[in-house]
N, C-alpha and C positions, 0 to 999 in steps of 0.2 A: 408620906407617899408621894407615889413620882406620879407626876400626872406626863401621859403620856403627848406628845406633839399631836395638833392637827395638821392634816394638811391645808393647802390653801383654798379651796375647795370647800372643805370643812368649815373653818374661820368666814369662808365669805357669808354661808349659809349661816351660821350659828349668829353673824352682825345683821343679817338679814339684807345683805346689798344684794342677794341673789335667790332667787327661787327653786324646787325640787326639781322641778319641770325643766327650767333652763338650763339646770346642772345634767341632768337625764340627756340634755339635748344634744350639750356641748360633749359627755363620753360615746353619745351615739356617732357624732359624727369623727371625734377620734379616732372613733374604732372601722366606720369607712374609708378614712385616710388610711389607717395602716392597712389594711386588703388591697387598698388599689395599690400601696408601694408594693405589695406582695407580690399581684398580680400582673405587674409591670415587669418584676424580676422573673414569671415566667413564660410573659410573652417573651421577653428576651432569651429566655432559654429554649423556647419553641420556633423561635426565628434562627437560634443558632441550627436546630436540629435539622429542621426545614435548610436550610443555607448546605449546612453539611450534607444531606442527603442526596439533592440535587447536585453539588459535584460531586459524589460520588457515581451519581446515574450518569455523567457525562464522561466519567472514566470507564464508565463500561463498555459506555460505548464506541471510546476511541479504542481501548483494547479487542473488543467486536470487531470492529473494523479492519483492525490490524491483524486478526488472527484470520480472519476473512478475504482479506491480501495475500496473505502467505499460502493458506490454503490455493487460492488461485495460482498463484505461480509454481507453486509446485506442480498445480494441477496441467498448467502451459507444458511447463519442462517436461512430464513425463508422457505429453503427447508429440511431443518434439523428439524427442529419443524416441516412440514408437514407431514415428512418420519415417526417420532416417535408418533404423534397423530395420524396415522390411522394404524399404527401395533402393537402399544404399547399391552401390556398383561396384563391382572387383576392380579391385586396380590394380595394374601390372606391374611389377617392382622391376621388368625389364623393358616396359617402356620409356616413351619419353616424357619429359619434364614438361608439366605445363606451369608455371610461372605466374602468382598473383600476389599481390600485398593484404596482410594482414596487421592494422596497426601500423603502419608506414614501415613492413620489413616483409621483405622478398621472404614469401613461401614456393613450396613445389608440391606439384601430387604427380606422380607416374601416373601416365593411362600408356590405352593403345591407340595407335593411329586414328583410328576411327574413333574413339571417345575424345579424342582432342579437337577432333572436327566437330564434332556433335557437341561439345562444351563453347564452342568459338562460334556456333551457328543457333546457341540457344536453347539446344533441346536437354541439355544435359548444367547443372549449375556443382555448384559446391559451398558444401555449408561445413561449417566448425559444430562440435560436439565436446565440450572437454576441451582437448588439448590434441584433438583429431581433427583431421579433414576429411570429410565423406562427397562421393559423386551423387548425385539424385538429379533423376527427372527433373523437368523445369517443373513440373506440375505441383508433384510434391513441396518442390522448392520456395513455389508462391504459396502453399498453405505453409510452409515453416516461416513465412517471409510475414504472411498474416499476423501467427501468435508473435514472434520476434524476429525484428527486423535485424538487429545484430549476428544472427546466426549465419544467413546467407551472405557470403565472399563474393561470390562470381555468380551473376545471371543474367549473359546477355542475350539482348533483346534476339526474337526469334527469326532467322534470317530463311526464308525459303529459296532452295536451290532452282535456279533457274537451268532449265532444260533447253531453252535459245541462247547458252553461252556460245556469244562470239567469237573466243577463245579455246572453244572446248575440241579444235580441234590439233592446236598447240600441247603436247607436253612439256611438263612443270620439271623440269630438271629434281635429279635426289637431295641433291645437295642445297636446295632451297630451300630453307626449313627458321621461319621468323622466329 
């Protein structure tokens, strides 16, 4: 006959060194410890999942902000384009060259003498849209400047023409153009 091997617990019970109640208590403590170990792993998994959800939410917020900023920039660009299209003054290709600087380069637009005086006096302004230069009224240029300052290239301070000019009686020579 073959005898099966007894576990240590069974051997202790058989020899009378421990009791049934003590053995049950030890078994239940062992099961509780195993459950706690398994629950600890589940808690870790929950924490990792929560961390992943928080990171995803943060990325979603950043993307949402970026899209919102891009939409606002497109809206501002459309407003500027509409302001320029509705208010631009026609340039005179046979007129006088009004020179100004754009990114440290001298550029020019051809305008009539009246428009040149109005630009100098601050009634008209020169704005840039894309690669084109347009002449618009000063109040429109201020609206454009509020949306995007880099579009307005020339906006002189408004100078009131003085009627009481001491030199009004003297005629300016035709060849004296600055």
